[in-house]
N, C-alpha and C positions, 0 to 999 in steps of 0.2 A: 779128481773128484773133491778131495779135501780143499784144493785151492778154490774151486768153483763155489763150494759151500762157504768158504771164508769170505769170498767176494759178496755173496748174497747176504750173509749175516751183517757184513759191514754196511752194505746199502740199506738194509732194513733198520740198522741202528741209526744211521744218518737220517733216514726218513722220520723215525720216531723222534729224534732230537729236534728236527725242524718243526714237526707238528706240535711238540711240547712248547717250543719257543713261541710259536704263533699263538697258541692258546694263552700263554703267559702274557704276551704283549696285549692281546685283546682284553683280557681281564684286568690288566694293569692300567689301561687307558682311563683317564678321568671321565666320568659320565656327566653329560650336560644336564643341568637342572631342567625339568619340564617347563615349557613356555607357558606363562600365565597371561592370558589376555584379559586385561581389566577393562570393563566397559566404561565409556566416558560417562562421567556423572550427569544425570539428567537434571536440567534446570527447570524448576517448577514454573508453570505459566503464571505470570503476574497479571496479565491482562492483554486484551486485543486493542490495537491502535490503528485507526484509519487516518491517514493524512491526505488532505486535499490541497492542491495548489491551484489557486484561482487566477483569473484574468489573463489566460493565454490568448493569443491572437494578434497582439500588436506587432510582434516581430518574432524572429527565430533565434534570438541571441543566446538564450539559455538552454537550447537543446543539447549542446556538448556537455553541460554540467549535469543535467538531469539523467543523461545516459550513464553517468557514473554512480547513480543511486540505484543499487541492485536490490531493491525492495519494492513491494507493491505501493504504488501511489495512485491516487485518483486525480485526474487533471480536469479542471473546469474551464471550458473554453467559451469566450464571448463570441457571439455570432456577428456576421456582417462586417468584420474587420479585414484588413488587407491580407492577413495570414491565417484567418480562422480555419479555412478548409485544409490548408497545407499542414498546419500544426496538428490538426485533428488526425490527419492521415499518418503523419510521422510518429506521433506519440502512441497511437493505436498500434502501429507496426512494431514499436519497441515494447509492447506488452503492458502499457499503462491503461488504466480504466478511464474512459472518456465520458464526461457529462457536459451538458449544455449549461452555461452560466447565463441564465435568462434575465435580461435587464428589466427591472420593475421600479415603479415610482417610489422615491423616498420622501420623507417630510422635508428634508433640506433642499435647497435650490441649487444642487450641483449641476454641472454640465452633464446632460443625459446622453446615453448611447442611442444610436439609431434604433427606431422601433421599440423603445421602452414601453412596457405595458403600463398604462395610466389607469387610475381607478375610475376615470370618466369613460373609458372605452366600453363599447358594447361587447356582448358575448361573441358576436361574429368577428369583431376586430381582434379580440384576444386570441380566438381560435386561429385566425389567419397568421398572426405573428408567430404563434407556437409552431404551426405547420411549416412556415417559411424558415424559422430558425433551426428546427430539427433537420430540415433539408440541407442546411448549411453545415451542421455538425452531424454527419451521417452515422458516426459510430457511437452516438450517445446512448448510454445505458440508464441515464437518469438526468435529473434537472436540479439545479440549485438557483437560489435567487441572488442576482447581482443588485446591490442596494436593496430597495424594496421595503424600507421601514414602514411606509404608508400602505403599500399594497398587501403586505403580509398581515396587516391588521384588519383587512377587508374580507369578510366572509363571502360576499358575492363574487369578487374577483378571484379569490383563491379557489372557490368552488368550481368556477369555469376552468381554471388551470388544472386542478386535480382531476376533473372529469376527463380532460384531454390526455393527461398522463396515464390515467388508469386504462383508458381505451388502448393506449399504445404499450401497456405493461412496462411503464417506466416508473422509477422511484423518485421521491422528492427529498432533497437535503435542505433543511431550513438553516440558513446561515445565521439566523437569530440576530438580526440587526435591530430588532425592537423587542422590548420586554413585554409588549402587548400582542405579540404574534399569536394568531389563532390557528396556526398551521398544524400543530401536534394534535389538538382536539379534533379539528376538521378531518385530518388524514385518518385518524382512528375511526371516526364516524363513517367515512367513505370507504374504509378498508383499503386505503392506498399504502403501498410500501413506503416507509418514511423513516428518517432519522434526523438528528439535529446536531449542530456544532456545539462542542464543549469549550474549546479554547481557541482564540485567535493567537497565532504564533508571532506575527511580525508587525504589530501596530507601530512599534518603534524599530527602526532598521539598524540595529546594532547586534553583534554576535552575543553580547552579554544578555540583552533583553530576550532574544530568541531562545537562548539556552534556558533561561529562567522560565519562559513559557512552556518549553518542552518538559521541564521538570514538573510543572503544574499538570500538564497533560498525562504524564506518567502517574502522578498521584490520583488523578481522576480515573484513570484506567484501573488502578489497583482497587479503588473504592467501588466502582460500578461493574468491573469485569471487562469493560470496554470504554473507549473514548474516541472522539473525533476532533482532530485539530485542523484548522484552516490557515494556510499561509498564502503567499502570492508569488507570482512569476518574477522573482527577484534573485539576483545572483547571490546575495548574502544569505538569504533563506535557504537556498538549495545547497550552498556550501556548508552551512551548519548541519543540515540534515545528512548530508554525505558523511560528515564527521561523526555524528551522534548515533545514527541508526544502527550501525554494527555493534556498538557497545550496548545499546538498549536491547538488542536481540540476545546478546550474551547474558544480560540481566534477567531475561525471562519474558520480555514483551514480544508479542507476535504481531507483525504488520499485516494488515488485510486491506482489501478494497472496501469502499462504502457499500457495495452490493452485498458484502458478507455480513453487514451489520443492520441492514434495513429490516424493519418489522412492520407487520400489518396491524 
């Protein structure tokens, strides 16, 4: 009996020793500091920017570059060219906003695109051109003027154009190629969804010039709260945008489509 009792006491003591050691080890382990999740600092919105790339339709050469621009862009496509329909389908499929770049009569005697709207055309002729061109650019959400310094000064011509756009619930972007454009006042009078260009980005085809114009666009956006820049289907323009747009977003600029800025 005494021997059995001795064994039991020994086992009990060993058990207590093990328990005490385990408790000591647990309490002696360094405790991890609680994980503090710090939210990313919010960048104040400096302004909205819509960038339009004009004159698509001559070829498909710059599709691989524009695919690398992962921000909203509005693409303005000329009708009746060899690649007008194809580039419209491809750019729409990639998530860009498509508009019709409608050829209109300028003051200057440039070589004109097929079916350019002339100020001498009748209402019926203007309507037929718009209907045909929109059939060529089937994904168009709006229309901008290609050239058109003379046409955008003509209240009769633009009244016919705006009537057709309003009927189709399309907006108009005035490229502002004339300081005498009547488009803003007429659009307001007709209650047509409308906006206008603030800065041309690439009148000179060098990276330095384009970057300087983009800085002007940023300044305009900060002053107004929003701004519209127009460039062209050129490799150098798209390369500069591909480089600068991510940095501009970090600075607080938000890129949007033209349809996000139009007003009645």
